[in-house]
C-alpha positions in Angstrom: 19.1 3.4 19.9 16.6 3.0 17.1 17.7 2.4 13.5 15.0 2.8 10.9 14.4 2.9 7.1 10.9 3.8 6.1 9.4 4.3 2.6 6.7 7.0 2.0 4.8 7.4 -1.2 4.8 10.9 -2.7 1.5 12.4 -3.8 1.0 12.3 -7.6 2.0 15.5 -9.2 4.2 16.7 -6.3 7.7 16.0 -7.7 8.5 19.7 -8.2 7.4 20.4 -4.6 9.6 17.6 -3.5 12.5 19.2 -5.4 11.7 22.5 -3.5 11.6 20.6 -0.2 14.9 18.8 -0.7 16.5 22.1 -1.9 15.1 23.8 1.2 16.6 21.3 3.6 20.0 21.3 1.8 20.0 25.1 1.7 19.2 25.5 5.4 21.3 22.6 6.7 22.8 24.7 9.5 19.3 25.2 11.0 18.3 21.6 10.2 21.2 20.3 12.2 20.3 22.5 15.2 17.0 20.7 15.5 18.4 17.2 15.6 19.8 17.4 19.1 16.4 17.7 20.7 15.2 14.7 18.6 18.3 12.7 19.7 18.7 12.2 16.0 22.3 11.1 15.2 21.8 10.4 11.5 18.9 11.3 9.2 19.1 10.7 5.5 16.4 11.0 2.8 16.6 8.9 -0.3 14.4 9.3 -3.4 13.2 6.7 -5.9 10.8 6.5 -8.8 9.4 3.0 -9.6 7.0 2.6 -12.6 6.1 6.2 -12.4 5.4 6.3 -8.7 7.7 8.4 -6.5 8.9 7.4 -3.0 11.0 9.0 -0.3 12.9 6.9 2.1 14.0 8.1 5.6 17.0 6.4 7.1 17.7 7.3 10.7 19.6 6.5 13.8 18.0 8.0 16.8 18.6 7.8 20.6 15.8 6.9 23.0 13.5 9.6 24.3 14.0 12.2 21.6 11.5 14.9 20.9 9.1 14.2 17.9 9.5 16.6 15.1 5.8 17.4 15.4 6.5 18.7 18.9 9.2 21.1 17.8 8.6 24.9 17.8 11.6 25.6 15.6 10.7 27.4 12.3 12.7 24.9 10.2 10.7 21.9 11.6 7.4 23.8 11.0 8.4 24.4 7.3 9.6 20.8 7.0 6.1 19.6 8.2 4.4 21.9 5.7 6.3 20.3 2.9 5.5 16.9 4.4 1.7 17.6 4.2 2.0 18.8 0.6 4.1 15.9 -0.6 3.5 12.7 1.4 0.5 10.6 0.5 -1.1 9.9 3.9 -3.6 7.5 2.3 -0.7 5.1 1.5 0.7 3.2 4.5 4.4 3.9 5.1 6.5 0.8 4.9 9.1 0.1 7.6 11.9 -2.1 6.3 13.2 -4.7 8.7 16.5 -4.0 10.4 18.7 -7.1 10.1 22.2 -6.0 11.0 23.5 -2.7 12.5 27.2 -2.1 12.0 28.3 0.9 14.0 31.8 1.0 15.5 32.1 1.2 19.3 33.9 4.6 18.9 30.9 6.0 17.0 28.4 4.4 19.4 30.2 5.9 22.4 29.7 9.3 20.8 26.0 8.7 20.6 25.5 8.1 24.3 
């Protein structure tokens, strides 16, 4: 099991497109959730922050081993998700992986992830 929190910088001037992206994901949640099984993605959450005028998106995830990468997916929702990614995420800025110090998941929940 892999638990991650990663920060990505949003391209300058793309806040409105990020709004569209987040609305898209929220409005198509049924289809989004269908794609998580192949990825062995148990939890995926996106947070948003603005610091001194710079916008960031944070991805928090809990994923099982051996899941399919989103880039390998043929599902239309993942293709659209990656289109938004290309428009919004600044690939010139190195993403920052925060260090996992403690993972607190009950045995009951972990059993359901296996």
